[in-house]
N, C-alpha and C positions, 0 to 999 in steps of 0.2 A: 563448791558445788548446783552440779544445776537441778536447779527444784521443776525443771518449765513442763519437766512428765509428768507432772502430778496438777504445776496452780493454772493451768493453758486448759484441760479441762473440766477445773475448776470453778476458771473464769469465764469460758464456754458458760457452763451451766449459769454460771449469776449470769449473765446477757439475754440469757435465752428465757431468765425467770424474769429479769426484770425488764424485756421487752415485750414478756408474753400476759405477764401484769398489763403493765400499756392499753396491750392491745382489749386486754377486756376490758379496761376502764374506759376507754374513750372509742374505742370500737378499728383503731388502727395504731398504729404511729404518729408524732406531731414530727409534719415538715419544716411546720415556718412559714412556707409558700403563702402568696396573696393573690388571691385572682387578682388576673388584669382585670384594669380599672372600665370601667364602664358609665355612659346616660342612659334617662331611661327618657327617651323619645314618646311611646303614648304606652298612659295605661287603661286598660279601656275590663273590663271584667273574663273578659275572654282571650285575652291576649296579656302583656308586655310584648314592648319594641324595643331592643338592648343595644348601644352605636358602639361600641365599643371602639380604645382610644381613643375619643371626639377630639376634632380636631380645635386650631383657632379659630377664629372665631374674629380674630382682629381685622382688618383692611388689610392689603399688602403681604396677608397668609397664605400657605404653597395651596399651587391646583386643588380640588377631587381630588380624589382615588373616586378610582373605580369601585362601585360598593359591588356587595355577595351579601344579601340576604340567607341565615344559614338556616335550615326548618330541620327542628329534632320528632323523633316517632312518639309518640302519645305516650305507649308504656317507660317513653326516659327524660330522664331531663335538659334542661336545656344547657344545663354548665355544663353537658359531653364538649359542646364544646372551646371552655377551657379547664380539661377537668390541671393541664398542666400548663404555668405561664409563657416557657421557653418552646416546653415543644407541642402545644397547645394550641389548633387550629385559629384560633383569633389571631395569639402570638405573630404565630407564621406566617402569617398573609398582611398582619399589618408588618413584619416587618419586612417584606417583598413589596410594599410600596403599595396595598388593597387597603380599602375601608369595611371591614369586618359588622356585621349587624348582624343579627340574633334573632329572630323571635320567638316568645316565650308562651307557651301553653299553663303554664303549668303546674298543680296539682289539682287534677276534678275535683276529690275527697277534699279540698280544700276550701271554695268557692261555689259561694249559693250556687245553686243548680249546674255544678259544675259535674256532675255523675249523668244527668240526661242531656251530656253533650253528641250530639249524632256528625259525622264526615265532613257535612255538609259544613256544618261548624266551622270547622275546622279550615277548612276548601278559601268557604265567602273571609274568614277574620286576615288567607295569607293573605291574599286580595287586597285587601285594604290595605293590609301592611307595604305590598308592593308598591299602591298608588302617595304613602307615606314618605318612602326612600325614594321613588323622586321625587318628589315635592322636597325637601331637603335636601336632597343631592344631585337634581335638577340634570342627575343621567341616568341610564339606563340602566336598571338591576339586573344582576349575575346573580339565580335563585339558588341555589347550592340543601338539597337532600340529603339525609340518611336512612336509608331501609324506607317506613314505612314514608315521614319526611320526606325523603324523594316521590315518594307517590303525589301523596298532596302538591311540592313542586311541576310534578307530569297533570294534576290535576287541577288548580290555579293556573296554570299556561293556556289550558285548555280552557276555562273557566272562562277568561278573557281574551282569549287569542290571540295570547303570546305580546298584546299591548302592552309595550314600558318595559319589555323584558332582552336582555342580552345576550342570554343564553343560559341553560339548565345545565349545570351541576348533577349527578346522581348518581348515590354511593350505595351497593347493591341494595339494588330496590327494581323488588320485582316490577314486569308488567305483563305479561303471559305468564300469570301466574299457576296454568296448570302445566307447564311445559313444562315443571320442572318445581317439586316442591320437597321442603325437608324429611330427610328421613327416605325420600322414594318412595313417598307414599302415591298411589293409583288415584292418577284423575280421577275417571269414576267415582270414587270411593270418597276422597276429599269433596268432591263438590257436594254428593249426598247429604255425608257428615256436617259442612259448610249449609248450607242451607236446615238440617233438621236443630243445629245447637244453635244459627241464628233468633230461629222459630220459638222454635223450645228451650231455653237454656237462657242462652246473653239477652231474648227479652228480657230476665227478668233476676237475672242479680251483673254484679261488674267486678271487678279483677281487680285485688288492692296490688300494691308497690313490691311487697313479698311474693306473693304469689306469679306478678311478674318474672319477677328476678330468678324464682326459683326451673316457671317455664324457659325463658332466656339460656340458664344455667344449661336441663336437662335435653336441650337442642343438642350440646354437643359433650357430654357426661367427661371421657377422660378429656378432654381441653379442661375441665374445670378441674378435674381430681389431681391433673399433675400440675394445674397451677398450686393451688392447695397445699401439695406434697413439695415444690418449689420453696413455698411460702414456708413451710414450719425446718426445713434440713434451710431458711438459711437465718430464721427467727434467731440467731446469736449476733450474725452481724451484719450490725444495722447500719454502717454507711454502704452494702449492699439494695439492700431496700429499701431506702428510698427514694431514688430515682425511679421506683415505679409501684410509691406508696398510693400518690395520688388518685392513679388507676386502678389499682385494689381493691381502696376504701368505696371507690367510686362502684367498680360492675359489682361486692360485695351490700351495698347496703346504700348507700346515700343515692346511686343514681337513678334508682326503679320511684317512679311515681304511678298512681294509681290508673288504672284505664273504665274510661265511664260504659257500661254495656250494653247504649244504643249506637255508640261509635263500636261497637268490639258486632253486632250485630250484620252495622252496617258492609264492613269490610266485609266479614265470610259471605252478604248473600249477592253484593256487587262486585267485589272481583276476585272471588276465590270461587263460589255456586255457577256464577253468569259469567266467571268474568271479561266485565265490559270493561278492562283498562286498553283490552284487545280489539273487540266488536264495538266498542261504543257506546251511548243511550244512559252513563250510568247521568244516573238527575244527584245536582247541587240544589236544594229546596226547590225542587218543582222546573229548574229549569235542563234540559236537554243538552248530555257534553261529552263530545268525542276526541282523542289524545289527534284523533287528523289532523285535527282545527292547530295546530303547535306546531308555526313552521322558524322559530328562533332555532340557531345549535349548541347540537344538542352533546353535553360530554359524558357518556356513564361508565362509571369507575367498574370493572367487576373483576372479584374475585377468586379466584381461581380454583381456592380450593373450603368457597363460600356455599354452606351448605339450606341459610336460608335466606339472599337473594342467589337462587342460582346462575347460572351464566345462563346458560339458553333460558329462562325465565324474564334477564336483566335485557337483553336482544330483543328481548319481543320489543320492543322502542320501535325498531331500525324497519320493522310494519303498524306496528300501530299511526309514528306517523310519519306517513311517506312525503310530506313538504316538508320535513325539516334537514337539515346539515347532520348523521350522528353519528357519532366518532366514540371511538373507547380508548382508553387505560385498564388493560389486567396489568396484576397483581397479586404476588406469590403470599394471601393473605386469605385469612376467613371471615367472616361478619363484621367482626365488632373493630381489625383487627387494621380496614378498608382508610378507620378514619384517626384512631386512637391506638398512641403505639408506635413502636421506634420504625417501620419502614412506611409508617402513616404519618409520622415526620420527620423521615429520607426523600421515600419520595411519592406521597401522598397528596402534598399541602404544596411543596414547591409546583408539583406540575401545574398544580385546581392554578398556584397562581399564574404559574407563563402561558396560562391555556387562556387566561383571564387579560395579560397581557396581547398574547397571537393576536385575539380581539380586535387589540390596538392599534395592530399594525409591528409586533414588535413579533420574534422569532418563533415556530411552531415549538411547539415543549416536547421532547425527545418520550418516543412511546405512543401517542398518543396517535389512532390510524385509525380511519374511515372503517365503519361499520360495517362488516359483510354484511349482505343481502343473506336477509333467516327463511327459512324450511318453514311454510307452513303448519304440517304435521311433524312432530317431535316425537322421538323415541322416549316410551316410561321412563322417569330419571334422569338426575339432572348427577352431580357431582356424589359419582359414589361413598360406600361408606367407605369401602376402604378408603381412597382419595382421605380422608376426614381422618379416618384413620394414618395416613399414611405421615400425613401431618403435625402428627402428636404423640408418634410409638417409636418402637424400631421397629428395624425392617423383617420378626420373625410375624412381630404379625401384621408386619404390612401383606406378607406374603398369603398369611391361614386369610386374613382375609379378602384374598384377592380372589381364593379359590371362591371364598361365600359369597362373592360377589359375582364373578358367571353361575354359579348353577343358578344365585336368587337372577340375573339379571334372563338368564335361559327363560326360566317359570313365569317370570313376568308375559316374554313374549307370548310366549303356548298359550299362557293365558289371558290374552290381551283380547282377544275374539269372543272368545266365550264368556268373558264378563260382560263386553259392552252387548250379546244378546241376551245375557239375564236380565238387563239392566234397562234393555228396551222394551227385555220379553212383560218384564215388572210394569210398566210404565200403559202394554197397552192390552195385557189381559182382564182388569179389569170393566175395559170402556168395549171390549167387545163381550163381556160378557154381559152388561147393563142395557147393550143395542143388544142383545141375542135373547132377554129376558122381557124385551118392547112389548105390546102386541095391541089394539082397537083401543083397550081399556087404561092404560101408561097414562099418568100424568107427565108429559112431558113438551117442556117447550123453551125456545130462547130466554124467555124470558125467566124460566123456573130456572133455567140453568145457570143466567148470569148471580141468582140469589142465593145456590145454592157457594157460586165459587167470590161470593161477600163477604157469605157468610163465615169461612175455612180460610180466607186470606185478607180478611178487609183493606191492610198496607198493604197489596197490592199492587202492584201494578196493568193499571187495565187501559187507556186510552195512552197514547203519547200524538199531539198533536200542534203544528206553530213549535214547537220548545219546549213546551209542556206538557207536564205528565198530572193524569191520571187517577185516582189507588179505586179501587177496588167497591170501597167506602161510597167513596164521592159522587158516584157514576151510577152503584143503585139508590141513593140518595137523590140525587135527579133520575131517577127514572120511576124513583115512586109520585114524585111533588107531577112528575107530567100526566102520572096516573091518576092524581088526583085531582089535577086540572079539566083532563079529558073528561071524568067524571060531571065534574062541576058544569060544562058546557053540555051532559047530557048523550054523553057518548057510553052504550051498554055496548054486556058481552053481543061478540057476532055485527055486528057493525060493522062496516065497508068504508076505512078509513084509509085517503088517499095521500101518500109523502113523497113529495115537489121538495123537495132537498138536494144539496150539496151536499160532497160529503165529506162529512164534517159531524162533531161526536153529536151534535144537537141533532142530527136523522139518524145517530146509531139509536139510539137514547129513544128518538121517541115511536121506531121499531121495534125498539123491547118494553117501549110500555102496553103499546098495542098488546105486545104479546102478551103482558103481564095481564091488562084486565080482560082478554080472554077474542078481542075484538079483530076482525083480519087486515093486514099492512094491505094495502097498493098501490106497489111497487113503480111510480108514473114515472115514463122517460118523457123528457124535454119533449123530444121528435113525436107528433102524431099524438099529441097530447088528450087535444078533446075525443078523440077517439077511443085510446086506452082508458079515456076517463068509461066515456059510458061503456066499454066491455066488461070495466071492471065491477061498473058497479056502485059506482060512489057515491056518498050522499054530503060526505065534505071534506079540504084538503086540511092533512098539516104541509103548511107553507116556510121554508125562512124568507125573510124582508124580501132579497135580493127573485124569488119566484110570487113578487105578492099578485105583482097585475096579471101576468103570463096566468096565474089559480081568479083572480076574480073576472076572468075574462069567462071559463067558464061556467058560471051563471049558481055554481054550488059555495058556500061556508065554505071560507078559510079562517083555517087556523091558525097561529103568528107563532113559531118559536123558535128563537135562538135571535141569530141578528148578529155575530162576526162582531165588526167593529159600529154597531151602529146600533141602536134601539130606538133611532124617530123614524116613526112609519107615519105622522105624516094621514092618519089616519080622519082630519079632521075637512081635506084635499078629496073627499072622496063620499059620492050622493047617495050611498047606501051603505053606512058604515055602519049598519046592523049585522053585516051579512059577511065583516071582518071578525076577531075575535084573537084579541093581544092575548094573548097565553102565557106570557112572562108576568105578566101583570096580578096572574088572579094564587093569589095566596093560600098555598096549599093547607097547608095549619088549621084556615078556617074552612077548610071543606070539612063537612057533613058527607061519610062514606056512607051510602046504601048497606039497606042489610042484604042484596044479596050478591055484592062485592065479595067477593075471594079472591086473594092473591093469585096469578100461575092457577087457574083450572083449563087449561087448555090437555083435550085428548092428544092422542098418536089421531087418531083419525079427524082430526079436526081441521078444516081448513085454517089455516096462517096466516097464510104470504100468497100476494099474486103477483106474479111477474107476466112480462112479454116480452114476444119476439117476434120476429118476420119469416113468414115460413110461402115462400113462390110472391114476393114480395109486399106480402099483405099481415096486418097486424094479429097474432094470435095470443090472446088469456094463458099463462099457466098457471094451471091452480095444483099449489104447494101446501103439503098438510106440511104440521108435525108431523108423522114421521118422518117424510121426505128429509124434511131437513136436520132430524138426526140422523136419518141415516150417512146424510151426506157430511156434518158436523165431525161426527162419532167416529167416521171411512178415512177423514181430510187428518184429524187427529192422531192417528193407528198409523195410517199408513205414512204422511211426513214422520210422524214421531216427536209429534209439540208437547212442550212442557212447559212451567214455569220461565227456563234461563231463556225463551225462544223471544222475534218477536217479531210477529207475520204485520207486512207493509201492504196494506190493502189497496193496490189500484186499480182496482176495478169496482168500476162504479156501485154504490149499492145497490142500484135498483137492478142492478146484472145480475140474475139468475149462480150466477159464476161468484160476484163477491155476497155474495146471498148465502149460498152454500157451503161453496170452500170459503175461501178464507175468512170472513167473520164465524162463519158455522165452526172452523176448525182449530181457530183462534182462543172463540173460544171456549169451547169443551175442553183444549186442551188445558186452559192455565197459562195461556201467552199474553202476553201484549202485542195490543192492537195499534200498527202506528197508521195516522190518517194523513193523509198529502192533499195540497191544494189544487193538483193536478201533476199529467205526465210532463216531463221538464229534463232532459237529462242532465242538465245542471244543476239544478233544484232533487233530481234520483242517488245524486253519489252525493251530495251536501248530505239527504234524511238518510240514508242506507250507513249512513258513517256516525250522522247526528245521535240517530233514536240505534244507533246497531240494532237491526236488521237480519233475523237472518232466514230469512222465509220472505219469498216475494212472490204473487200475488198476481195473475197472467191474468187474462182471455186472446185468443188468436193471435194475431199476431202484433198486441198491443206494444211488445219489447223491442220491436222495432222500429216502436216511434226511441226509442234510447240509442240500441244499439248502431244503428246504421247514419244518426244527427252526425255533420260534419264536428262540430263541439266539442263532441263526447271522445270522453278518453281517461281509460281506469288505469291511474299509477298506485304503486301501491299494494299494501292490502284489499280487504276488502271480509266484512263480518259474513257476506253467504253464502249459508251452504245448500239452500233448496231453493226452486222459483217451481213451484205449486201452483194449476191454471187447466183450463182447454182446449183445443183447437191448438195448440203450436208449429207452426210448419215444420216438415222433418227441415229444411232448409235454417229455419231461423233457428230451430230446438239446437242444431250444430252447432250456430255462430255463437249461442247463445252460454252452451258450458266453455268453448275455449278463448272467450273474452271474461266469464269468470267460473272459470280456473279456481279448484275443482269443486267450485258449486256442483250441485246435479236438477234435471226436471223431470219433478215425478204428475206423470201429464196423466191425469182422469176423463174417462165416459163416465156418462149417465144420464140414464132416462129424465124426464120431465120425472114418471110419477115416480122416481126414485125404486123400482125395480130390478134395474137392473146397473151395476156400478163396477165401473173396471177402473182400475187403477196399474199405470207401469211404477210400479217403487224403484225399481231397481236404476231407470235410466237405460239398461245399456244398449237396450231394440230404439234406436230415434225410431220416433214415429208411430210406435209400435201405443197401443191404447192399455196393453200390457193384462193382467190378468183379475177375474171375479174374486172386489176386495172381501176380506173373512168379518164378515157379522151380516153381507147384503146379500140380496137373495142369486140361487140358485141359475147358473141360465145355462144354456145351451141354442148350438145351430143347426138348423132344417136349412136340409138342402135343397137344394134354390134350383127354378132355371130361369134364368137373366131372359133369353128370350122372347118367351111366352109368361116370365111374370108367373109361374107356379110355384109352389110348395113345393119338393118330392116326398111321392106314400114306397112304402116299400111291398109286398107281396103281401101282407096280414092286412094292410092298410092304416095304417099307424106310419108317423111322419117320419123320414128318415133322419139319421142322422150324419150331418156331413163330417166327411172324411179330411185329414190334414190337411192345407192349402186352397179347397172348396170353397164356394162363396159357400153361404146360408144365413139369411134367416133368421137373426139373435133374436132368442126368446127368454122372456126367462120367469121361472114358478112364481109367483104373488104369493109378497107374505106384507103382512096390513093393507090398509084398504088400497083397492082398488080403482083408478079414475075410469070415472062414468065413459068417459068416452074413449078408452082404453078398445086394444082391437087382442080379443080373450077369443082364445081357443079350449076346446075341450076333447078329451083323445085324443093327446098329440102323443105320446109319447107309448102309456098304457092307456087301459079304460079307463071314464073319468075323471081322470089329470087331469089340472088347469096349467094355463100356460100363457103367459101376454108377449103379442107382439112386438116386439118395438122398436119396427119396421124399417131398423139399419141394417145394413148387411154387412158381411166380418167377413173374415177369415182366418182359421187359428192355426200356429204351425204347430210344429214337430215338437217345440217345446213344451207348449200349453200356449201362446204365448198371443194376443188375438188384436186381426189389422182392422179397422176400419176400410173397408172397401167405399163405401156408399149413401144413399139412402134409398131407402125400394123406389119411392117414387119418383127419385133423377135419374135414374141408371140414364146414357142416353143408347138410344136403340138403333146402328149404322146398321149399314148392307153390309158389313163386315163384319156382325156382330156388338153387343154391347162394348160399350166404355164409363168405365170406372170412374169417374174425375178424381176421387178419393188418389186412388192408385195412381191414377199419372198424374197429381200434382205433388206426391210423394216421389215418383221417380226424378221429374225434372227440376226440383224441389234440390236435390242432393248435385243440383253443378254450383259447384260452387258459384259462378258468375250471377247465377239468377239467385232474384231479390225472392221474390212474392214470385206465386201462379193461382191460373183458374180454371178450368176449361166447364166450358156448358156445351149444351145448343144452343144450334142453328139452322130454323127447315128453310131450305132452299127446291124448289120442282117438287112436295110432295113430298121429301123428305128426311129425314135426321144427319145432321156432319153435328162432330163430333170441332171443335174450337179452343184452342186451346191459347190461353195469352198468360205470355211472359211480363214479368219487370226487373233489370237488370241489372242489378250494383254499379253501383260509380266506374264507369270504368270497364267494364262486364263484357265478357262475348262471349254468344254462343257459335263455334264450329258446328257446320253442321252433320259430323263424320265422329261429336259426340252431345247429338238430340239428337240420333240416330242408335245408340251406345245405351243412353240414357233410357230409354223407350221398347227395344227393341225387346228386351225381354219382363215384359209384367210382371209382375205374381198373379196378376188376374184381370181381366178383359185386353179389350185390344187397345190400340194404339189411338189418336186422335186424325181427325182428316186431316187438316192443319191447327200450322203452331209458329205462334209470332209473338212479336214483343212492340210492347206499349211503353210508352213513353213512360209511365205511373199508372196505377192502380189506386182508384179511390176507395178508401177504409170507411164500410159504415160508424157508427157510435158503439156495436162490439166490435168493434176495430177487426173487421172479416169483410174480405173483397168484395165492392159491389158489382154484382153481374152487369144491372139495368143495362148500362148504356153500354157496353160491351154486349150484350147478346145483340141488340138493337139494331144496330155498326155491320151485321152482319157477316161476311166474308169479308175480310180486311182487303184490301189492292192489289194488283199485283205489281210488283216494280221494285219491292223496297226487300233493302237489303236483308232482312232482318222477320224474313216470311217464310215458310217451309211447306209442302202439302207432303201427306203421304202418299208412297206407291208403293199400293200392291203387290207390284209384279218384282221390285225388288227387296222390296221390306224396309227401302231404306225411305227414309224424307231426301224431297227434292223440293232446290228455292221452287214458289211458288211462282209460274209467268201466267202471258194475258191467257194464254193457250187453256195453260195446265186452269185457270182458274176457272175463263168461261164453261168451263169440258162440268167443274167440279157445280154452278151454282146448274147449270143444264141436265146436270145429270147421266150427262150421254158415256157408255160405254166407253173399258177400251183410256187408253193413256195418251195424251199431249205428245208431242215429242219436246225437251226442254229445249230451250232460248235464254241466251244471256240477254 
């Protein structure tokens, strides 16, 4: 009799009970397997360095194998590389002739001080481990990391600039973290949430191992449930379960370790909220690092259905490391399946072994291909939810989720712009509201805003210089120390103190300290120093050591601050030692503060700074109140949408108004990082924008010409810059800048010295336009203007007539806040008893309401044919591709004014006569110039403006030159300037001279 129908179910039940009891008692089934042998080469509190299958060290042993150092993510045990001896990473690599090494960071909750570790500690430890592997093996190291371990590999490689690295192998390691987030989270929401969690949650708590395991499993709940159900269904069949038992136990319990709060906070802030794996500028123990410094080969293993390291995020390495040869290997697997499991043992690890051998001269592994160029902008979302479901569910479920995915994708696309608008509005409105509340008696100043930033984010990164980062707390402490020093040497509130320093942190600190004290910072340019000191009324000067000698020549007391590389001032060599004070030798802790001192006493109406500019070749002092500074600072932060995720590159010298008001002011108000540079050089420019992760570059006038037109300048790969902010950029240069740095835009500002009128071209759509009035600034209007008679026109009631669209007018500003005593104030302009301030600048306003600068009222060139507006002419000819720079000026000949335009051409450029005529035959305002000629080069002043004086002094150019034209009024065209036509121009005779060759 066959009792199998009864015994088999009983046997199955008994086997299930027996195996289940073993799982309950021991956490899993006993497999009898042993881990692969390894030797501890280095053991320190931060890590232990394992070498698996240590080689025979006796003489005559086999040649050393290529070493591969494997890096585990923080929340996962280093045993992940040896889950099973035969099918694990170390076993397969060893069998293939590779020397496997593993860095083990251990479980931080079991190591003294482990829960205080941050990301930088791991990166530095990994770099040390690379040095050890190199020293022991004598060979360059292949660095392999899984998930966050791959991020560590990238960061360590960048930190050491690829030194001693043969290649990097990353498994599902996101680089462009905001390109595709787990669960298709929107980038804007994720960045804000990450910033909040870093500051307010993980600064207080850590993540235990069980929570890390739960979180990992919840990212793919379907796969987790499927695995558990499959295990229960096969619990009776021990032989079927044993091959996967070690992997199951690793994922369900043994493989998870605690995650320190500081490390999580730094991960969220640097690499999700600010995405600095892509932009560069992440900090490793104060050193600023960028992935663009990686130049060794890279293999990115991409999981086709990986929801954590999504393909779009992983492939970001192609743009982040433009100097590296980047390859990819695509595998149909989820996140953990990339390194553990059947596909990993049959596909991933054999490919990795062959990759290492290929770099040693053998055949390239199958399936490894060069990674294609990635677009800078990704649609939101990566691996769709339906794709993950498809990987572990039925076809019916696939269809259902496919429909859901389509609907979700459509919703995301429709709401993307609206969400961006909401985020930007939420950031901008509080700034504009605060600016709107400012009146004469409001306490507001540079020193006050920096104090607020230090209180709100003491550990936030404030200053970047020479590859180092300085926090808000450190900068604020330094400012207070300098204030104590200034008080100790007798500087009081309201005193005018000159600042003569290079653009470096000590200069910014000096300016902020004077603001906090309530003194006036007189920003001295090195050119015309004596005249600037006289106009500024300075009694003493703060100087750095490099400017000590020139400052002493002025005969005032010199306060030496900072020092750069050397602090030896050699004061014993000076006769008048008492006139020099070394501020660095003052102990701020022993300075007794007087009763009158209150930090940040400045009111909006108070004078804060004195800057200088040239008008008609003469130096003029520009007085800047706290209100004027705040208006530009808050306006810049709002127009450029500056936030803590931005890094503002301050190329403009701090003694220049644009540097003080736009770049420095906007960055301080926005809470952005301020990157300072030692100077404007093309190679340094590219290196620093990547090292610092610069998102916003400041400029003034033609400054960027020195970069993009330099023969050595070459921009390859991606860059983090999104905006250029400043004033005065020529239209032609503007076009070249946006072409070279696509998709970055230019935000061009126009502001009067007193701050009553502020315009900004925020969209950048109309190259050359000054844009529209900045929200929060004063009301502006155009008064109709007669350029021939230099008169503001009135209507029949006697009020000033407002200019029509595209009609030239004088820009008037309705005063808000203190009025500069030197300003041209007009009353009863558009209504009885109203008050307006004339900026003395001429503008036209187009049909869309955008303002275009035409000229300065006092600089209009009045020729016999009518007025010539220099800015309009320069904008028109500047749009010719061959033109580098242009300047228009007046020359007096035979008692009359002639307008002359000088052109500097780009290398190899030429301007056909027909193109010149076409460019100038339909000017938006005014008349074309009398003469146009090409000059070999154009000298730029300290503020990067073209220097007109030598050109004007040269008069009308000589005839017979190839690139010299005069305007023929009869035909309305330009013709070559001949001796006869030049003589007629100079003599002022009527008629048109015959043209000769």
